[in-house]
LOGUSE-521554 format. One record per residue (C-alpha): x, y, z; residue in three letters; residue number from 1. Coordinates in pm, 1 decimal, padded with zeros to 6 digits. Each point is the difference from the previous one (the first is absolute). Layout:
! LOGUSE-521554
c1 X | c2 Y | c3 Z | code ALA | pos NUM .
...
! end
This chain:
! LOGUSE-521554
c1 00034.7 | c2 -00006.6 | c3 00015.7 | code MET | pos 1 .
c1 00092.7 | c2 00326.1 | c3 -00138.8 | code THR | pos 2 .
c1 -00029.9 | c2 00305.7 | c3 00263.3 | code VAL | pos 3 .
c1 -00144.2 | c2 00321.1 | c3 -00134.8 | code ASP | pos 4 .
c1 00159.5 | c2 00205.2 | c3 00247.0 | code ILE | pos 5 .
c1 -00146.8 | c2 00329.9 | c3 -00137.0 | code ALA | pos 6 .
c1 -00329.5 | c2 -00143.6 | c3 00050.5 | code HIS | pos 7 .
c1 00086.2 | c2 -00154.3 | c3 00333.6 | code PHE | pos 8 .
c1 00150.2 | c2 00328.1 | c3 00112.2 | code ILE | pos 9 .
c1 -00331.1 | c2 00208.8 | c3 -00113.7 | code GLY | pos 10 .
c1 -00280.0 | c2 -00247.2 | c3 00191.4 | code VAL | pos 11 .
c1 00241.4 | c2 00016.4 | c3 00300.3 | code LEU | pos 12 .
c1 00037.8 | c2 00383.3 | c3 00004.4 | code LYS | pos 13 .
c1 -00351.0 | c2 00002.6 | c3 -00023.4 | code THR | pos 14 .
c1 -00050.4 | c2 -00253.3 | c3 00281.5 | code GLU | pos 15 .
c1 00256.5 | c2 00177.1 | c3 00259.3 | code VAL | pos 16 .
c1 -00132.2 | c2 00331.8 | c3 -00036.3 | code ALA | pos 17 .
c1 -00221.5 | c2 -00065.8 | c3 00305.9 | code THR | pos 18 .
c1 00258.3 | c2 -00231.9 | c3 00203.5 | code TYR | pos 19 .
c1 00207.2 | c2 00255.7 | c3 00233.2 | code GLU | pos 20 .
c1 00312.5 | c2 00161.5 | c3 -00138.8 | code VAL | pos 21 .
c1 00325.7 | c2 -00156.5 | c3 00070.9 | code PRO | pos 22 .
c1 00202.5 | c2 00257.5 | c3 00182.4 | code VAL | pos 23 .
c1 00261.1 | c2 00135.8 | c3 -00177.3 | code VAL | pos 24 .
c1 -00276.3 | c2 00100.0 | c3 -00276.1 | code ASP | pos 25 .
c1 -00221.3 | c2 00169.7 | c3 00262.2 | code LEU | pos 26 .
c1 00329.8 | c2 00190.1 | c3 00124.6 | code ILE | pos 27 .
c1 00054.2 | c2 00064.1 | c3 -00335.7 | code ALA | pos 28 .
c1 -00322.8 | c2 00128.8 | c3 -00081.7 | code VAL | pos 29 .
c1 00020.7 | c2 00222.2 | c3 00321.1 | code GLN | pos 30 .
c1 00321.7 | c2 00192.1 | c3 -00061.2 | code THR | pos 31 .
c1 00275.8 | c2 00003.8 | c3 -00298.6 | code GLU | pos 32 .
c1 00264.1 | c2 -00011.5 | c3 00253.3 | code ASP | pos 33 .
c1 00275.9 | c2 -00238.3 | c3 -00144.8 | code PRO | pos 34 .
c1 00161.3 | c2 -00001.6 | c3 00371.7 | code TYR | pos 35 .
c1 -00390.6 | c2 -00136.2 | c3 00147.1 | code LYS | pos 36 .
c1 -00035.4 | c2 -00193.5 | c3 -00254.6 | code ILE | pos 37 .
c1 00344.7 | c2 -00179.9 | c3 00031.1 | code LEU | pos 38 .
c1 -00037.5 | c2 00001.3 | c3 00406.5 | code VAL | pos 39 .
c1 -00322.0 | c2 -00176.2 | c3 -00049.9 | code ALA | pos 40 .
c1 00115.3 | c2 -00263.2 | c3 -00213.0 | code THR | pos 41 .
c1 00277.3 | c2 -00106.6 | c3 00180.9 | code ILE | pos 42 .
c1 -00234.2 | c2 -00040.1 | c3 00329.0 | code LEU | pos 43 .
c1 -00233.4 | c2 -00192.6 | c3 -00246.1 | code SER | pos 44 .
c1 00233.9 | c2 -00292.6 | c3 00007.4 | code ALA | pos 45 .
c1 -00185.4 | c2 -00289.5 | c3 00146.6 | code ARG | pos 46 .
c1 -00216.1 | c2 00207.1 | c3 00194.5 | code THR | pos 47 .
c1 -00342.0 | c2 00004.6 | c3 -00042.6 | code LEU | pos 48 .
c1 -00115.8 | c2 00275.7 | c3 -00214.5 | code ASP | pos 49 .
c1 -00252.2 | c2 00137.8 | c3 00344.3 | code SER | pos 50 .
c1 00324.1 | c2 -00021.8 | c3 00204.9 | code THR | pos 51 .
c1 00201.7 | c2 00200.4 | c3 -00236.8 | code THR | pos 52 .
c1 -00300.9 | c2 00289.1 | c3 -00008.0 | code ALA | pos 53 .
c1 00070.7 | c2 00026.9 | c3 00367.8 | code LYS | pos 54 .
c1 00335.6 | c2 00026.7 | c3 00024.3 | code ALA | pos 55 .
c1 00062.1 | c2 00199.2 | c3 -00292.3 | code SER | pos 56 .
c1 -00259.6 | c2 00275.9 | c3 00157.9 | code ALA | pos 57 .
c1 00203.7 | c2 -00006.4 | c3 00318.2 | code ARG | pos 58 .
c1 00325.0 | c2 00025.9 | c3 -00175.4 | code LEU | pos 59 .
c1 -00146.7 | c2 00290.2 | c3 -00248.2 | code PHE | pos 60 .
c1 -00120.9 | c2 00194.7 | c3 00324.7 | code GLU | pos 61 .
c1 00308.0 | c2 00014.5 | c3 00083.4 | code ARG | pos 62 .
c1 00280.0 | c2 -00015.7 | c3 -00281.5 | code ALA | pos 63 .
c1 -00200.0 | c2 00214.0 | c3 -00258.4 | code PRO | pos 64 .
c1 00294.4 | c2 00021.8 | c3 -00219.4 | code ASP | pos 65 .
c1 00338.5 | c2 -00167.0 | c3 -00022.1 | code LEU | pos 66 .
c1 00138.4 | c2 00318.5 | c3 00217.0 | code ASP | pos 67 .
c1 -00240.9 | c2 -00122.0 | c3 00297.9 | code ARG | pos 68 .
c1 00116.4 | c2 -00366.8 | c3 -00056.1 | code LEU | pos 69 .
c1 00343.1 | c2 00104.8 | c3 00049.6 | code SER | pos 70 .
c1 -00060.7 | c2 00152.9 | c3 00354.2 | code ARG | pos 71 .
c1 -00145.7 | c2 -00344.9 | c3 00145.3 | code LEU | pos 72 .
c1 00199.0 | c2 -00285.1 | c3 00141.2 | code SER | pos 73 .
c1 -00039.8 | c2 -00402.5 | c3 -00128.1 | code ARG | pos 74 .
c1 -00171.8 | c2 -00031.7 | c3 00347.7 | code GLU | pos 75 .
c1 -00275.4 | c2 00284.1 | c3 -00038.2 | code GLU | pos 76 .
c1 -00028.3 | c2 -00150.3 | c3 -00366.4 | code ILE | pos 77 .
c1 -00015.9 | c2 -00354.1 | c3 00110.2 | code SER | pos 78 .
c1 -00275.7 | c2 00120.3 | c3 00269.2 | code ALA | pos 79 .
c1 -00172.7 | c2 00168.4 | c3 -00307.2 | code LEU | pos 80 .
c1 -00034.7 | c2 -00261.9 | c3 -00195.8 | code ILE | pos 81 .
c1 -00035.6 | c2 -00269.9 | c3 00202.0 | code TYR | pos 82 .
c1 -00210.0 | c2 -00279.0 | c3 -00075.4 | code PRO | pos 83 .
c1 00138.5 | c2 -00014.7 | c3 -00382.6 | code VAL | pos 84 .
c1 00131.7 | c2 -00304.3 | c3 -00043.5 | code GLY | pos 85 .
c1 00416.8 | c2 00004.6 | c3 00048.0 | code PHE | pos 86 .
c1 -00092.6 | c2 00378.7 | c3 00135.8 | code TYR | pos 87 .
c1 00371.9 | c2 -00028.3 | c3 00163.4 | code ALA | pos 88 .
c1 00194.3 | c2 -00041.1 | c3 -00353.8 | code SER | pos 89 .
c1 -00279.8 | c2 00285.4 | c3 -00156.3 | code LYS | pos 90 .
c1 00090.4 | c2 00201.3 | c3 00270.2 | code ALA | pos 91 .
c1 00370.7 | c2 -00023.7 | c3 -00073.3 | code GLY | pos 92 .
c1 -00029.9 | c2 00045.7 | c3 -00377.8 | code TYR | pos 93 .
c1 -00199.3 | c2 00316.9 | c3 00059.4 | code LEU | pos 94 .
c1 00221.3 | c2 00174.9 | c3 00254.2 | code GLU | pos 95 .
c1 00299.4 | c2 -00082.3 | c3 -00280.9 | code ARG | pos 96 .
c1 -00234.5 | c2 00148.6 | c3 -00256.7 | code LEU | pos 97 .
c1 00071.9 | c2 00384.5 | c3 00022.2 | code PRO | pos 98 .
c1 00369.7 | c2 -00086.9 | c3 -00070.4 | code ARG | pos 99 .
c1 -00050.0 | c2 -00252.3 | c3 -00244.4 | code ALA | pos 100 .
c1 -00193.8 | c2 00272.5 | c3 -00200.7 | code LEU | pos 101 .
c1 00261.7 | c2 00295.4 | c3 00074.5 | code GLU | pos 102 .
c1 00168.7 | c2 -00130.5 | c3 -00360.0 | code PRO | pos 103 .
c1 -00299.4 | c2 00067.7 | c3 -00149.5 | code PHE | pos 104 .
c1 -00084.4 | c2 00354.6 | c3 00134.3 | code ASN | pos 105 .
c1 -00195.8 | c2 -00113.3 | c3 00283.6 | code GLY | pos 106 .
c1 -00250.3 | c2 -00101.0 | c3 -00264.3 | code GLU | pos 107 .
c1 -00155.2 | c2 -00370.8 | c3 -00100.1 | code VAL | pos 108 .
c1 00197.9 | c2 -00114.2 | c3 -00343.8 | code PRO | pos 109 .
c1 -00289.4 | c2 -00111.9 | c3 -00285.9 | code ASP | pos 110 .
c1 00211.5 | c2 -00284.7 | c3 -00147.7 | code TYR | pos 111 .
c1 00078.0 | c2 -00328.1 | c3 00126.2 | code MET | pos 112 .
c1 00385.0 | c2 00042.6 | c3 00085.2 | code ASP | pos 113 .
c1 -00057.7 | c2 00277.3 | c3 00185.6 | code GLY | pos 114 .
c1 -00305.3 | c2 -00157.9 | c3 00223.5 | code LEU | pos 115 .
c1 00180.8 | c2 -00342.4 | c3 00048.0 | code LEU | pos 116 .
c1 00345.6 | c2 00166.0 | c3 00162.4 | code THR | pos 117 .
c1 -00274.4 | c2 00138.3 | c3 00273.0 | code LEU | pos 118 .
c1 -00044.7 | c2 -00206.3 | c3 00355.5 | code PRO | pos 119 .
c1 -00251.5 | c2 -00280.7 | c3 -00011.6 | code GLY | pos 120 .
c1 -00074.8 | c2 00074.5 | c3 -00386.2 | code VAL | pos 121 .
c1 -00002.7 | c2 -00306.5 | c3 -00225.2 | code GLY | pos 122 .
c1 -00145.0 | c2 -00026.3 | c3 -00386.8 | code ARG | pos 123 .
c1 -00362.9 | c2 -00041.1 | c3 00129.6 | code LYS | pos 124 .
c1 -00009.2 | c2 00308.8 | c3 00217.8 | code THR | pos 125 .
c1 00183.4 | c2 00214.2 | c3 -00289.3 | code ALA | pos 126 .
c1 -00168.1 | c2 -00118.8 | c3 -00286.3 | code ASN | pos 127 .
c1 -00359.6 | c2 00148.4 | c3 00235.2 | code LEU | pos 128 .
c1 00165.3 | c2 00320.7 | c3 00077.5 | code VAL | pos 129 .
c1 00021.8 | c2 00072.1 | c3 -00352.5 | code MET | pos 130 .
c1 -00281.9 | c2 -00114.4 | c3 -00062.9 | code SER | pos 131 .
c1 -00216.8 | c2 00185.2 | c3 00255.7 | code ALA | pos 132 .
c1 00217.3 | c2 00285.7 | c3 00067.5 | code ALA | pos 133 .
c1 00163.7 | c2 00073.4 | c3 -00311.1 | code PHE | pos 134 .
c1 -00314.6 | c2 -00138.3 | c3 -00235.6 | code LYS | pos 135 .
c1 00298.9 | c2 -00130.1 | c3 -00201.1 | code LYS | pos 136 .
c1 -00065.4 | c2 -00389.6 | c3 -00172.4 | code ASP | pos 137 .
c1 00089.3 | c2 -00292.0 | c3 00230.7 | code ALA | pos 138 .
c1 -00126.9 | c2 -00363.2 | c3 00076.6 | code ILE | pos 139 .
c1 00031.3 | c2 -00033.1 | c3 00353.8 | code CYS | pos 140 .
c1 00007.0 | c2 -00337.8 | c3 00106.8 | code VAL | pos 141 .
c1 -00122.9 | c2 -00135.7 | c3 00342.5 | code ASP | pos 142 .
c1 -00075.2 | c2 -00352.5 | c3 00095.5 | code THR | pos 143 .
c1 -00378.5 | c2 00071.2 | c3 -00160.0 | code HIS | pos 144 .
c1 00073.5 | c2 00101.7 | c3 -00339.0 | code VAL | pos 145 .
c1 00277.4 | c2 -00286.5 | c3 00041.6 | code HIS | pos 146 .
c1 -00242.4 | c2 -00269.5 | c3 00087.1 | code ARG | pos 147 .
c1 -00306.7 | c2 00120.2 | c3 -00227.0 | code ILE | pos 148 .
c1 00170.3 | c2 00052.6 | c3 -00260.4 | code MET | pos 149 .
c1 00153.5 | c2 -00413.9 | c3 -00000.6 | code ASN | pos 150 .
c1 -00359.5 | c2 -00069.6 | c3 00081.7 | code ILE | pos 151 .
c1 -00120.0 | c2 00154.6 | c3 -00290.2 | code TRP | pos 152 .
c1 00298.6 | c2 -00206.9 | c3 -00176.7 | code GLY | pos 153 .
c1 00110.3 | c2 00388.4 | c3 -00184.7 | code TYR | pos 154 .
c1 00340.4 | c2 -00067.7 | c3 00158.0 | code VAL | pos 155 .
c1 00156.6 | c2 -00355.9 | c3 00101.2 | code LYS | pos 156 .
c1 00255.7 | c2 00176.7 | c3 00272.7 | code THR | pos 157 .
c1 00165.2 | c2 -00151.6 | c3 00328.1 | code LYS | pos 158 .
c1 00017.0 | c2 00362.5 | c3 00166.2 | code SER | pos 159 .
c1 -00139.0 | c2 00358.6 | c3 -00008.2 | code PRO | pos 160 .
c1 00338.5 | c2 00155.0 | c3 -00161.4 | code LEU | pos 161 .
c1 -00057.0 | c2 -00271.8 | c3 -00289.2 | code ALA | pos 162 .
c1 -00337.2 | c2 00064.6 | c3 -00039.3 | code THR | pos 163 .
c1 00065.8 | c2 00429.8 | c3 -00030.0 | code GLU | pos 164 .
c1 00256.3 | c2 -00111.4 | c3 -00267.6 | code MET | pos 165 .
c1 -00211.9 | c2 -00213.3 | c3 -00183.4 | code ALA | pos 166 .
c1 -00340.8 | c2 00253.4 | c3 00058.7 | code LEU | pos 167 .
c1 00239.2 | c2 00281.7 | c3 -00122.9 | code ARG | pos 168 .
c1 00019.1 | c2 -00219.5 | c3 -00376.1 | code LYS | pos 169 .
c1 -00322.9 | c2 -00091.7 | c3 -00022.5 | code LYS | pos 170 .
c1 -00213.8 | c2 00218.8 | c3 00211.6 | code LEU | pos 171 .
c1 -00189.5 | c2 00255.4 | c3 -00209.6 | code PRO | pos 172 .
c1 00238.3 | c2 00364.3 | c3 00120.3 | code ARG | pos 173 .
c1 -00399.8 | c2 00156.6 | c3 00026.9 | code SER | pos 174 .
c1 -00060.2 | c2 -00247.0 | c3 00287.4 | code LEU | pos 175 .
c1 00361.4 | c2 00038.1 | c3 00198.1 | code TRP | pos 176 .
c1 -00109.6 | c2 00242.5 | c3 00258.0 | code ARG | pos 177 .
c1 -00353.6 | c2 -00073.9 | c3 00102.1 | code GLU | pos 178 .
c1 00064.4 | c2 -00427.7 | c3 -00001.2 | code ILE | pos 179 .
c1 00153.2 | c2 00036.6 | c3 00359.0 | code ASN | pos 180 .
c1 -00288.9 | c2 00189.3 | c3 00184.8 | code SER | pos 181 .
c1 -00274.2 | c2 -00213.4 | c3 -00173.1 | code ILE | pos 182 .
c1 00173.5 | c2 -00331.9 | c3 00045.0 | code LEU | pos 183 .
c1 00109.7 | c2 00060.7 | c3 00362.2 | code VAL | pos 184 .
c1 -00367.1 | c2 00126.4 | c3 00058.9 | code ALA | pos 185 .
c1 -00148.9 | c2 -00327.7 | c3 -00184.5 | code PHE | pos 186 .
c1 00197.6 | c2 -00239.2 | c3 00189.8 | code GLY | pos 187 .
c1 -00058.9 | c2 00162.2 | c3 00378.0 | code GLN | pos 188 .
c1 -00360.0 | c2 -00001.0 | c3 -00095.8 | code GLY | pos 189 .
c1 -00096.3 | c2 -00329.1 | c3 -00257.9 | code THR | pos 190 .
c1 00294.9 | c2 -00166.5 | c3 -00120.1 | code CYS | pos 191 .
c1 00168.6 | c2 -00052.7 | c3 00327.2 | code ARG | pos 192 .
c1 00332.2 | c2 -00197.6 | c3 00075.3 | code PRO | pos 193 .
c1 -00214.7 | c2 -00262.8 | c3 00265.9 | code VAL | pos 194 .
c1 -00342.4 | c2 -00071.2 | c3 -00124.0 | code GLY | pos 195 .
c1 -00055.9 | c2 00177.3 | c3 -00309.8 | code PRO | pos 196 .
c1 -00360.8 | c2 00116.8 | c3 -00033.1 | code HIS | pos 197 .
c1 -00065.0 | c2 -00167.6 | c3 -00403.0 | code CYS | pos 198 .
c1 -00350.4 | c2 -00052.0 | c3 00096.2 | code ASP | pos 199 .
c1 -00073.2 | c2 00381.7 | c3 -00013.2 | code VAL | pos 200 .
c1 00300.9 | c2 00083.4 | c3 -00271.8 | code CYS | pos 201 .
c1 -00089.3 | c2 00184.5 | c3 -00242.4 | code VAL | pos 202 .
c1 00260.5 | c2 -00129.9 | c3 -00205.8 | code LEU | pos 203 .
c1 -00092.7 | c2 -00391.6 | c3 00061.5 | code GLU | pos 204 .
c1 -00148.3 | c2 -00101.7 | c3 -00328.7 | code PRO | pos 205 .
c1 00331.2 | c2 00128.5 | c3 -00163.6 | code LEU | pos 206 .
c1 00304.8 | c2 -00073.9 | c3 00265.1 | code CYS | pos 207 .
c1 00227.3 | c2 -00268.3 | c3 -00084.5 | code PRO | pos 208 .
c1 00014.3 | c2 -00061.7 | c3 00394.8 | code LYS | pos 209 .
c1 00298.9 | c2 -00124.3 | c3 -00025.2 | code LYS | pos 210 .
c1 00195.6 | c2 -00131.0 | c3 00366.5 | code GLY | pos 211 .
c1 -00337.8 | c2 00136.6 | c3 00145.7 | code VAL | pos 212 .
c1 -00208.0 | c2 -00220.5 | c3 00271.0 | code THR | pos 213 .
c1 -00291.2 | c2 00169.8 | c3 00002.3 | code PRO | pos 214 .
c1 -00203.5 | c2 00092.7 | c3 00317.1 | code ARG | pos 215 .
c1 -00293.2 | c2 -00228.7 | c3 00065.2 | code ARG | pos 216 .
c1 -00319.2 | c2 00190.4 | c3 -00010.2 | code PRO | pos 217 .
c1 -00191.0 | c2 -00028.6 | c3 00361.0 | code LYS | pos 218 .
c1 -00302.7 | c2 -00247.5 | c3 -00061.6 | code PRO | pos 219 .
! end
């Protein structure tokens, strides 16, 4: 079965319009400040969106910009962002962020190589910042994108990095920026890693379901 990716994404775009918006996309709608989008993205790794949203709000109240962030100690940052996942490590990343941005004149860089020099920033975070903060064509591949693209058989890959590279060659460029927010919302709401709701999925008749064990509907 060959997946019509434009059709799949078009259907899901309508479907997830009623879902909760992933927190980084929500912050990007509220502000175009690359600093806040970068920080929220760092905080969001392996953390529930609801937890990230609250932690980001607490931190931005005390540190609405890079200068204010530079005045906070690691302990203060840690207390503000708790209980995000790996909060102690993330507090260290954020404490070092102002100095790490000095080569960029205190501005968040808008390109991959520059972003990857920053503490706590990998390809997923860099792609999301480029897309959300700078509106650049970038493919952010997290576990949801990697998993769902393989379920559909659109790619056959073993890691998010391999998925990103495959999608850069295959995915229509017009879909690059929105693929993450759509599939994250869909992956959190319907196509869950454990017990996916295939019984109510709008794509169920078309989905190849590669490697999927559907959730049993309640009798």
